[in-house]
ROGU-195013 format. One record per residue (C-alpha): x, y, z; residue in three letters; residue number from 1. Coordinates in steps of 0.1 Angstrom, whole numbers. Example, Ala and Ser with C-alpha at 12.3 -4.5 7.8 and 13.67 -1.06 7.14 Angstrom:
<domars>
+-------+-------+-------+------+-----+
|    xx |    yy |    zz | type | seq |
+-------+-------+-------+------+-----+
|   123 |   -45 |    78 |  ALA |   1 |
|   137 |   -11 |    71 |  SER |   2 |
+-------+-------+-------+------+-----+
</domars>
This chain:
<domars>
+-------+-------+-------+------+-----+
|    xx |    yy |    zz | type | seq |
+-------+-------+-------+------+-----+
|  1270 |  1391 |  1015 |  MET |   1 |
|  1234 |  1378 |  1015 |  GLU |   2 |
|  1203 |  1390 |  1032 |  VAL |   3 |
|  1176 |  1363 |  1037 |  ARG |   4 |
|  1147 |  1354 |  1061 |  PRO |   5 |
|  1155 |  1333 |  1091 |  ALA |   6 |
|  1151 |  1296 |  1085 |  ASP |   7 |
|  1160 |  1263 |  1102 |  GLN |   8 |
|  1198 |  1272 |  1100 |  ARG |   9 |
|  1191 |  1300 |  1125 |  ASP |  10 |
|  1169 |  1280 |  1149 |  GLU |  11 |
|  1193 |  1282 |  1178 |  TRP |  12 |
|  1195 |  1320 |  1177 |  GLU |  13 |
|  1158 |  1324 |  1169 |  ALA |  14 |
|  1148 |  1301 |  1198 |  SER |  15 |
|  1169 |  1323 |  1221 |  TRP |  16 |
|  1149 |  1354 |  1211 |  PHE |  17 |
|  1116 |  1335 |  1210 |  ARG |  18 |
|  1121 |  1327 |  1247 |  GLY |  19 |
|  1127 |  1363 |  1256 |  ARG |  20 |
|  1107 |  1387 |  1234 |  LEU |  21 |
|  1073 |  1400 |  1244 |  SER |  22 |
|  1064 |  1398 |  1207 |  ASP |  23 |
|  1082 |  1368 |  1192 |  PRO |  24 |
|  1065 |  1374 |  1158 |  THR |  25 |
|  1092 |  1400 |  1152 |  LEU |  26 |
|  1116 |  1371 |  1145 |  ILE |  27 |
|  1094 |  1363 |  1115 |  ASP |  28 |
|  1099 |  1397 |  1099 |  VAL |  29 |
|  1136 |  1398 |  1109 |  GLY |  30 |
|  1164 |  1391 |  1085 |  VAL |  31 |
|  1196 |  1371 |  1086 |  VAL |  32 |
|  1227 |  1388 |  1071 |  VAL |  33 |
|  1252 |  1363 |  1059 |  VAL |  34 |
|  1288 |  1376 |  1058 |  VAL |  35 |
|  1316 |  1352 |  1049 |  ASP |  36 |
|  1294 |  1322 |  1056 |  GLY |  37 |
|  1283 |  1334 |  1091 |  ALA |  38 |
|  1246 |  1343 |  1096 |  GLY |  39 |
|  1236 |  1372 |  1119 |  TYR |  40 |
|  1200 |  1373 |  1130 |  LEU |  41 |
|  1187 |  1409 |  1131 |  ALA |  42 |
|  1154 |  1413 |  1149 |  VAL |  43 |
|  1137 |  1446 |  1139 |  PRO |  44 |
|  1121 |  1472 |  1162 |  VAL |  45 |
|  1084 |  1470 |  1167 |  GLY |  46 |
|  1058 |  1470 |  1194 |  GLY |  47 |
|  1077 |  1474 |  1227 |  GLN |  48 |
|  1111 |  1467 |  1210 |  ARG |  49 |
|  1127 |  1501 |  1205 |  ARG |  50 |
|  1162 |  1490 |  1194 |  GLY |  51 |
|  1183 |  1460 |  1186 |  GLY |  52 |
|  1219 |  1451 |  1178 |  TYR |  53 |
|  1243 |  1424 |  1166 |  VAL |  54 |
|  1280 |  1421 |  1175 |  SER |  55 |
|  1311 |  1410 |  1156 |  THR |  56 |
|  1348 |  1411 |  1162 |  GLY |  57 |
|  1356 |  1419 |  1126 |  VAL |  58 |
|  1354 |  1456 |  1113 |  ARG |  59 |
|  1346 |  1446 |  1078 |  GLY |  60 |
|  1317 |  1424 |  1089 |  THR |  61 |
|  1304 |  1453 |  1110 |  ALA |  62 |
|  1304 |  1475 |  1079 |  ARG |  63 |
|  1286 |  1448 |  1059 |  CYS |  64 |
|  1260 |  1444 |  1085 |  LEU |  65 |
|  1254 |  1481 |  1088 |  ARG |  66 |
|  1251 |  1485 |  1050 |  ASP |  67 |
|  1228 |  1455 |  1047 |  ALA |  68 |
|  1203 |  1468 |  1074 |  LEU |  69 |
|  1204 |  1505 |  1065 |  ALA |  70 |
|  1172 |  1516 |  1048 |  GLY |  71 |
|  1153 |  1484 |  1056 |  ARG |  72 |
|  1119 |  1487 |  1073 |  PRO |  73 |
|  1123 |  1479 |  1110 |  GLY |  74 |
|  1159 |  1490 |  1111 |  TYR |  75 |
|  1159 |  1528 |  1116 |  PRO |  76 |
|  1191 |  1547 |  1124 |  ASN |  77 |
|  1215 |  1519 |  1118 |  VAL |  78 |
|  1250 |  1527 |  1131 |  ARG |  79 |
|  1282 |  1510 |  1142 |  VAL |  80 |
|  1296 |  1514 |  1177 |  ARG |  81 |
|  1333 |  1507 |  1172 |  TRP |  82 |
|  1351 |  1491 |  1201 |  SER |  83 |
|  1382 |  1508 |  1214 |  ALA |  84 |
|  1396 |  1475 |  1226 |  CYS |  85 |
|  1409 |  1450 |  1200 |  PRO |  86 |
|  1396 |  1421 |  1220 |  SER |  87 |
|  1360 |  1433 |  1223 |  ALA |  88 |
|  1333 |  1432 |  1197 |  CYS |  89 |
|  1320 |  1460 |  1175 |  HIS |  90 |
|  1282 |  1465 |  1177 |  THR |  91 |
|  1258 |  1473 |  1149 |  VAL |  92 |
|  1228 |  1489 |  1164 |  ALA |  93 |
|  1195 |  1502 |  1152 |  TRP |  94 |
|  1165 |  1521 |  1166 |  GLY |  95 |
|  1167 |  1545 |  1195 |  GLU |  96 |
|  1198 |  1547 |  1216 |  ALA |  97 |
|  1198 |  1520 |  1244 |  ALA |  98 |
|  1194 |  1532 |  1280 |  PRO |  99 |
|  1228 |  1543 |  1294 |  ASP | 100 |
|  1224 |  1528 |  1328 |  ASN | 101 |
|  1225 |  1495 |  1347 |  GLU | 102 |
|  1187 |  1492 |  1352 |  ASP | 103 |
|  1180 |  1457 |  1339 |  ASP | 104 |
|  1143 |  1463 |  1338 |  GLN | 105 |
|  1147 |  1494 |  1316 |  ALA | 106 |
|  1172 |  1478 |  1293 |  VAL | 107 |
|  1151 |  1446 |  1290 |  GLY | 108 |
|  1119 |  1467 |  1282 |  GLU | 109 |
|  1139 |  1487 |  1256 |  PHE | 110 |
|  1148 |  1455 |  1238 |  TYR | 111 |
|  1112 |  1443 |  1240 |  GLY | 112 |
|  1119 |  1414 |  1264 |  TYR | 113 |
|  1089 |  1400 |  1283 |  SER | 114 |
|  1085 |  1406 |  1320 |  PRO | 115 |
|  1092 |  1370 |  1327 |  SER | 116 |
|  1124 |  1370 |  1307 |  ALA | 117 |
|  1136 |  1402 |  1325 |  ILE | 118 |
|  1127 |  1386 |  1359 |  ALA | 119 |
|  1146 |  1354 |  1350 |  ARG | 120 |
|  1177 |  1375 |  1339 |  PHE | 121 |
|  1176 |  1395 |  1372 |  GLU | 122 |
|  1173 |  1363 |  1392 |  GLU | 123 |
|  1202 |  1346 |  1374 |  GLU | 124 |
|  1223 |  1378 |  1378 |  SER | 125 |
|  1216 |  1379 |  1415 |  ALA | 126 |
|  1224 |  1342 |  1420 |  ALA | 127 |
|  1257 |  1347 |  1401 |  ALA | 128 |
|  1267 |  1376 |  1424 |  LEU | 129 |
|  1259 |  1355 |  1455 |  ARG | 130 |
|  1282 |  1327 |  1443 |  THR | 131 |
|  1311 |  1350 |  1435 |  ASN | 132 |
+-------+-------+-------+------+-----+
</domars>
C-alpha cells in the first residue's frame, strides 16, 4: 500500500471532481491510496464539503483504505460501510454521516458539489426517468 499526492496518473478521476466541486482546490490536498496497483483518489473534507467516500468490491482493499486515511488531516471519522450484498461495493467514508434521504440538492451540498453540478445531475436524472 502506498499513499501519495494525486498526479497525472489520476487525471481522469481528478477531472471528474474538478468539474463538480465548489472548491476544486481540495483535490490538491487530497491523497491517492494505491492498493495492489489500483489508485483511489480520496478528496478531503473542507469548506462546504462535509464528507467523502471511495468504494471497492474487495474487503481487504476497504480495510487498507480505511487504515491509510485514518488520522490524516481532512479525513475525520474514517469508517467502512460493509455491503451485505456480495455483488455490491463496500464504502470507505469520512467526515459527517451523509444525508439519509433522496434529496439530490442536500446530498450534493454535503459532498461540496457546486450549484451548477447539482443542477446538471438533477437534469440528467430527470431526463433518464422520462426515457424509461
